[in-house]
N, C-alpha and C positions, 0 to 999 in steps of 0.2 A: 119356724121349724124348717131345717134344711132337708132337702131330699138327697139321699145317698145315691150316687150313680152305681148302678149294678153293672159290673163288667161281665161281658160274655166270656166264655171259656177261651176263645181264640185271642181275645184281647189280653186276658190274663197270661196266657202262654207267651204272647209277644212281649209283654212287659218283663216276664221272667227271663226270657231268652236274651233280651237286650241287657238286663242287669248282669246275667252270667257272662255274656260276651265282653262287656266292659271289664268285669273282674278277671276274666281269662286273659285278656290282652295285657293286663298289668302283672298277672301272676299265672303264667301258662303251665299249670300242673293239673293233670286229670283228677288226681286224688282230691285236691282242694276244690276243684270244680264240682266233683260229685258230692262232697260234704256240703257245699253251698246249696246245691240243688235239694239235697235231703232236708236241709234246714227250712226249706220252703214248704215242707210237709207233703212232698210228692212220693209216689211209690218208687221202688228200685228201678223198675222198667222205664218209668217216665224220666227219672234222673239220668239213666243211661241214654235215652233218646235225646234229652237236652244236651248231654255231653257231645254226642255225635253231631248234632245240629250246630252247636257253638264252635266246635273244632273246624267244621266245614266252612262256616262263616269267617272264622279267623284266618284260615288258609286263603280264602278269597281276598281278604284285606291285605295280607302279607304279600300276595302275588301281584298286587297292583303297583 
């Protein structure tokens, strides 16, 4: 019997943000990013927070 690893909320958030960042870098539209976040089952405010965080990270990557 396998034990399932239980992810902490900060780990889950980190995984989600990494996924959204990879998606945003290939398809940089806020609307699509919002829809992807909502598909994860998060609230509107959390989806908007994810969008802000991902866009900031993408800007850092583009400025390098």
